C-alpha positions in Angstrom: -10.9 -10.5 -6.0 -8.0 -12.5 -4.6 -9.4 -15.9 -5.8 -8.4 -15.6 -9.5 -4.8 -14.6 -8.5 -4.6 -17.5 -6.0 -5.6 -20.0 -8.7 -2.4 -19.1 -10.6 -0.1 -19.8 -7.7 2.0 -22.9 -7.9 1.8 -24.0 -4.3 4.6 -26.6 -4.7 7.0 -23.8 -5.6 6.1 -21.7 -2.6 8.3 -23.8 -0.3 11.3 -22.9 -2.5 10.8 -19.1 -2.3 13.5 -18.8 0.4 16.2 -20.0 -2.1 15.8 -16.9 -4.2 14.4 -14.2 -1.9 15.2 -11.2 -4.3 11.6 -11.0 -5.4 10.4 -10.9 -1.7 12.8 -8.1 -0.9 11.6 -6.0 -3.8 8.0 -6.6 -2.8 8.6 -5.8 0.8 10.5 -2.6 -0.1 7.8 -1.5 -2.5 4.9 -2.4 -0.2 6.2 -1.2 3.2 8.6 1.6 2.3 7.3 3.2 -0.9 3.5 2.8 -0.8 2.7 4.3 2.6 4.9 7.3 1.8 3.4 7.7 -1.6 -0.1 7.6 -0.1 1.0 10.2 2.4 2.3 12.5 -0.4 -0.7 12.1 -2.6 -3.2 12.5 0.2 -1.4 15.5 1.6 -1.4 17.2 -1.8 -5.0 16.6 -2.6 -6.4 17.3 0.9 -4.3 20.3 1.8 -3.8 21.9 -1.6 -6.4 20.8 -4.2 -9.4 20.4 -1.9 -8.3 22.8 0.8 -11.5 24.8 0.6 -13.8 21.8 0.7 -12.3 19.8 3.6 -11.8 21.1 7.1 -8.2 20.8 8.5 -9.4 18.3 11.2 -11.1 16.2 8.7 -8.2 16.4 6.3 -5.9 15.1 9.1 -8.2 12.1 9.7 -8.4 11.4 6.0 -4.6 11.6 5.8 -4.2 9.0 8.5 -6.7 6.8 6.8 -4.9 7.1 3.5 -1.6 6.0 5.2 -3.2 3.1 6.9 -4.9 2.1 3.6 -1.5 2.1 1.8 0.0 -0.1 4.5 -3.1 -2.4 4.6 -2.9 -3.0 0.9 0.7 -3.8 1.3 -0.2 -6.7 3.5 -2.5 -8.1 0.9 0.1 -8.4 -1.8 
């Protein structure tokens, strides 16, 4: 899944990424500040509101923690 994206990377230009770090900052903010909190909000809504009758509270808390970790883990891949 990552392989096709990596084929399009110009590895010679990677060493110059520090000269224009604006793109890195946007990516870091999106991946580390927005995505985990968005995952928390979505998981909370679906687990504690939509599927409240189908999921026990203890299991919902476990799923909520996993959703947050999943959002943060995917942030590290991008």
